[in-house]
N, C-alpha and C positions, 0 to 999 in steps of 0.2 A: 357315478363312477366315470372318470375321464377315459376317453379313448386313448390307448397307448399306441404310440407309433413304433414300428419295427425298423430295424436297420440290418441289411444283409451283411453277413460275415465276409471278410476279405476273400476274394476268389470265388465266392458263391454267386450263383445266377441271381440277378435282380428279381424282386417280386413283381408279378404282373399287377399293374395298376387296375383297380376295380373301376369299370366304366360307369358313367351316369350322366344325367342331363346337366348342362352347365347352369341353367336357370338365369336369373337376373344377377347383375354384378354385385349388388349389395344384399339382396334378400334371398338369393338362390332360388330354390323351388318352393318357397314358403307360400306365395300367393296361389300357385297352381295346386298345392296340396290343400289349402283352405277352400279353394273354389270347388275342386272335384278331385279328391284324393284317389278315387277308384280309377278314373280315366288317366290320372298322372301315373299311377303304378302300371296300368296297362300299356300306356305309351312308352314308359321306360323299358319295359320288357321287350316290346316290339323293336325299339331302337337300339338297345344296348345288351340284350341277352338275359340270361337267367340269374345272374348275380349283379346287382346294381347298387351303386353308392349314391345317396341323395343328401343334399345339404339344404337346410332351411333356416332362415333367420339372419339378422345382421351380424357382422363381425363382432366377436366378443360374446355374443349370445347365440351363436349358431349351433343348431342341432345337426349331428351327422348320424345317419343310420343306413343300414344295409338291408336290401330286400332280396329274398331268395325265392325263386319261382319254380325251378325244376323239381319234380317229385323226389328225385334222389336227395336233393338238398333239404327239402321239407322233411323227409324221413330222418335225416341226421339231426335236425333241430328238434323235432317233436318226439322222436322215438329212440334211435340207436345211440345218440349222444345227448339225450334229454337232460341229463344231470349237468351238462355244461351250459344249458340255456335256461335261465331262471326267469320267473315272473317279477323282475325288478324294474320293468319298464314303467315310465311315468303314468301311463294309462292305468295299469294295475294298482299303482299306489293311490291314484285318485278314487278308483273303485273301492279300494280297501278303506279309505277314509270315509266314503259315503255309505257303504253297506256293511262294513265290518270285515272280519277276517274269516269268511266262510270258505267253502271248498273251492270256489273260483279263484281266490286270491291267496290262500294260505300256502305255506311252503314247509319243507323239511319235516321235523317231528310233528308240528301242528297239523300239517296236511295228512301225514300218514295216520295219525290218530283219528282225525275226523273221517277220513275215507274208510277206515276200519269200522267205525261206528255207524256210518250212514249207508255203506254198501248193502247190508241186508235189507234195507228199505227199497232197493232198486233191483232185487232179483226178478227174474222173468215171472216166477209165480206170483210175487207180490204185485208187480206192475200189471200183469194180466187181470188181476182183481179190480183194477180201476176202469176196466172197459165200460162198465155200465154207467159210470159217471160221465164218461166221454159221450156215449150215445144219447144219454138223457139230455145233456146240454145241447148237442147238435140237433136233436129232434125238437127241442124247445125253440131254437133259432129258426128251423124250417117252418114251424107252426106260426111264429111271429111274422115271417116273411109273407105267409099266405094271407094274413089279415092286414098287412100294410097297405096304405093308400097308393104308394108309389111302387112301381115294378122295377125301378132302377135302384141298385144299392152300390155303395162304395165298399169293396171287399176289404180294404185296409182297416178301417175302424170296426167293421163287422167281425172280422176274424180276430182282431185284437181283443175285442170284448168276449168273443166265444172262448178263446184260449185262456183269458184271464178268469172267466167264470169257471172253466173246467179245472184249472190248476188250483183255484181257490176252494172249490168243492172237495178236491182230493186232499188238499192241505188242511182245511179247516172244517170239513163236514158241513154241518148246518149253518156255520158262520160265514158261508161263502158270500152272500149278498152284502153283508156288512163290510166286507173287505174290498169288494170290487170298486166301489165309488172312490174310496180313499186312494187306492193304488192307481186307478185310471187317471185321477187328478194329479197325484204327486210324482209318479214315476217319470213322466216326460220332463218335468222340471229338474229332477236330480240327474237324469241321463244327460241332458243338454249341458248342465253345469260341469259334470265330470269330464265330458269330451272337450269342452272349451278350455278347462284348466290344464288338461293333459298336454295340450299342444301349444300353449302360449310360452314365449321365451321367459317372461318374468311373471311369477305368480303373486297376486295380492294375497296376503295372509287371510286365511279363512275367518279369523277372529274379527277382522275389520268390518264395520257395519255398512258395507256397500249394499246397494239394492240387490245385486246378484247373490251375494253371500246370505243376505237375510231371507230371500225367497227360498234358496236351497236349504238353509237351516230349518225354516218353518216346515218345508215339505219332508225333510228327513225326520224331524221331531214327530210329525204326525204319523209317518210310517212306523217309526220305532214304537210309539205309544200304542198303535193298533196291534202290532205283533206282541208286545209285552203283555197287553191285556188278554189276548187270546191264549198265549202261552200259560199265563197264570191261571186262567179259567180251566184250561185242559189239565194242568197238574193238580188243581184242586179236585176236579171231577174224577180223577183216576181212583180216588178213594171210595167212590160210590159203585154199587154193583152194576148200575146201568152203563157206566162208561169205562169199566175196568178193561174191557177188551176192545176199545176203540180202534178202528182200522184206518182212520184218516191219518195222513202222514204226520201231522203235528202231534197226535197222540203217541205215535210210535217214537218220534223224536223226544218228546217229553219223557217217555219211559226210558229211553237211552240215557237221559240226563239223571235218572235216579239209580243208575248202576252203582255198585259198591265202590268203584274207583272214582266216582264223581266225574264221569267222562264229559258230560256236556252241562254246563251251568245255564241259567236262564238267558244270559247274554249270548252265549254261543248258540243256543237253540234259535234265538231270534235272528242271529246272523245267517244261519243256514236257511231259515224260512225266507228271509229277504232275497237271498240269492236264488232259491228255487222259484219264488214268485216272479222275480224280474227276468232272470235268464230263461226260466221255463216257459213263461207265457209269450215273451216277445219273439223268441226264436221259432216256436211252433206257429204263432200267428203269421209270421213272414212266410213260412213254408205253405201254410194253408192258402193265404191270399194269392200268392204267385202261382201255385198249382191251379187253382180255380181260374185265375185270369188267363193263364196260358192255354188251358183247355177251352176257355171261351173264345180265344183267338184262333183256335185250331179245331173247328167243329168235327173234323173226321177223327181226330184223336179222342175228343170228348165222346163221340158215339161208340168208339171201340171200348173205352173205359166203362161207359154206362152199360153196354151189352154184357160185359163181364160181371158187373155188379148185379144186374138183373138175373143173370144165369146162376150166380152163386147164392144170392140172398133171397130172391123172389120177394116175399113181403115180410120176412122175419127181420128182427133186429140183429145187426152184426155183433159178433163176439170176438174175443181175442183169438179164438181158433181160426177165424176167417182171415187173419193176417197173411197166412201162407196160401190162402185160396184166392187171393186177389193180386196175382203177380203183375198184371199190366198196370193196374192202378198204382202199385208200389213203384213200378218203373217210371211212370209219369211223375210221381212225387220226387223220386231221385233225380230225374232230369230237371225238374224245377229247382231243386236244391243245388244242382250244378250251376245253373244260370243265375240263381239268386240265393247264394249261400247266406244264411242268417248271420254267420260270423265271417264277414268278408275279408278281414285282416286280423292276424294273430301276432302278438308282439312278445318278444323275449329279449334278454340281455345276456351276452356271452360272458362266461367266467374266464375262460382261457382262450388264447388264440387257436383258431380252428381253420383247416382248409376245407372249403366247400366249392365244388365245381371248378377247381383249379385256381381259386383265389383264396388269399389269406384274410379271414375275418379277425380283426384284432381283439384282444381281451378288452372287456368293458364296452364293446360296441352294442348299440341297440340294433336288434335284428327283427325284421318282420317277414312272415310268410303270408301269402294272400290267396286263399281259395278263389277269390274273384278273378285273379289273373291265371292261376294254374288251371282252373276249370275252363278257361277260354283259350288255352294254348293250342294253336293249329297243329303243333307237333304231336299232341295227345288226342285231339278231338277234330275229326273232319268237319268242316263247315261249322265252327264252334258256336256261332250265334243262333243256329237253327234249333228249334225245339223238336227233339226226336227221342221219345221214350224207349225206342228199340236199342239205344246205346246201352241200356242196363239189362238187356237179356243176359242170363247167367253166363253163357259162353263168351259174350263180349266183355263182361266184367272180368272174367278170369284172365283175359289177354292183357289187361291194363296193369300198370304199376299200382301198387297198393295206395300210393299217395298222389295219384292223378285226380282223385276225388276224396276230399276230406272235410266235409261240412261239419263234422263233429270233432275236429281236431284229430289227435292220434297219440299213440304212445301212452306212457303212464298217466298223463293228464287229459286223456280223452274224456269227453263229456260223459258223466255218470248216468245221465238221463236219456241217452240216445235210444234205447229200446222203448222207453215211455213216449218219446217224441214221435217215433215212427208209428207206434200203436195208436196214439191219439190222432195223428194226422190221417192215417189210412181209414180208421173207423169214422171220423168226422166227415171226411171226403165222401165216403160211401153213403152215409146218411143224406148229405146235401145233394149229391149228384143223382141219387135215386129219385129225389123229390123234385128236382128242377133241371131244366135245360138252361144253359147260360149263353148269352150273346154279348160279346165285348162291345162296350161303348168307347173306351179309351184303348187305343192300340199299344201305346208305349207308356210305361210308368217310370218317371224319373226317381232315382234313388241316390242316397248318400250314405257314407259310413259313419255311424256313431259307435256306441258300445256294440250295437248290433246293426244290421242293415236297416235303413230307414227309407220308406217310401216318402218322397217329397211332393207327390201329386196323387190324384185319385186313381183308383183301379176299378172303374165302374163297369157293371154288367147289368143287362136286362134279364129278369127272371121270367121263365115260362113254366108254371107248375105243370107237372106231368099227371095226367088223369090216372087215378088208381094207383099212384106211386106211394101213397102214405102207408103208415104202419097198419 
């Protein structure tokens, strides 16, 4: 959809030009965005304010988009005027092509129908029932660390595998292990391909047999085949007495597909499963890895969190009911999600021209909001780069704008799994921090923006087992 230019009526005040970085004469900000999009957005906000216009690419192939950073503008885009900002951005189209039209990418009637069917699977009661799967996987990891030869671990791959095993167990039940290796191998290939295609000026057709296309197609085919096989097995098993009341998420999705209105066919179930697998494990893994690493870098905060865990849990296994009993651990998690939001940039496309922050965003414009930037605004957060869980004490949260912190998005398209993510993260952190003291080896962890936030370097910590801290 082309960006439409506006022309003021005779006698009317001229529109304010939206400021932004000049970039290079031919390529604009393209190289800066490719090198480090997060720093580019942060620098644009510092230099030009909370509504910024960026151009990227050579003349004739140039992309123009607008970034909105103030919480009031974020609220317009995600919530109060959400119908005017659609998921028609090139990134979502690439995700749609790779993973299907699940909840993350669907729109209009498709989205409303899917949300209606899937919402019952994410009620608080249902999600709380997954707590034992979370603590089982976290305890298994803690035991494996105790028998490892090396006391130094990289939290990035460790938390990625923990979150993937957990969501696979919840989705697939006993099929978890069969799924983990395939997803662990294929997902990074597909993710890199999607992001690369979303931001190139000229896209090579997917059907052409280039090395990149062939790698991505092979990875996608393997993921689809895995999900199709497990979906078919689940649907066949529902006819037997032993599996009729299966409580894993895939069994429930398969049951929804057998409703009288034919709500979800096998392809749609697969598309939902793929989105839950990929979005569910990568975002939680990011939160777990950075929370543990930040606590390792701040031993006084780690001690305060662990004292709370010891006081509340003693030697018993945490349950869903403990979520409200571990407030300081939850505050540390939220502060980590402020500094390292798993979805650092969120994209939309404007349907109609809209005024935001005193500037006119034209119809058809690509628009981004960036938790990475808003979460670091000095107007909203004192000393914003400092790790301070006390920012999320209830009284301080109540003082802030609702969209000063939005790691799960917001409005009608807010993440359906946010309660599950918080439950999984708090319980897994409680299990691991009760078992180990952590000392940071790497002080800083470089990151980049993909579909989700990606660590581009290690987040290593030394493990010191706590005597008598086991189950």
